[in-house]
C-alpha positions, 0 to 999 in steps of 0.5 A: 500500500502506498504511504499516502493511502496508508496514512489515510487509512490509519487516520480513518481507523483513529476516527472510528476508534474515537467514535467520531464520524467516519472518515473515508479512506480516500479523504482529501482536504480537511473537512473529513478529518475536522472532527479529529482536529476539533477533538485535539483542540478540545483536549487543549492542543494547539493545531496550526495549518499554514499554507505558504504560497511563497514556497514554490521552488524545488528546494522547498519542503512543500507549501503546507506546514502543520504544527501541534503543541500544548495540551496533553503534549506538554513539552512535546510538539509536532512540526512538518512541512509537506507537499500535500495538505493530507500528508501533513494533517495525517502525520500530525493526527498519527503523532497526537494519537500515539502520544495521547490516545493509545 
């Protein structure tokens, strides 16, 4: 299974385990995973998604930045720059789930 699909499947599984609305395994954008992000925020975490239109060269890590901090993460945090929104959000959700929901 390709990495992008594996990430999406893992996020869908997390939503199911948390009793949140079902997330299709082919989700795109942030609408389908918004309830998961809201759950993280409700627990005190800060969730930041940045889209940087100035990152357009081949040397850039991607125009999407996702950051998690605070709440149950305490001094831990997550930061990634990715070429796709879905990859960044999925990696952030999986990071949070591993530290706070398992």
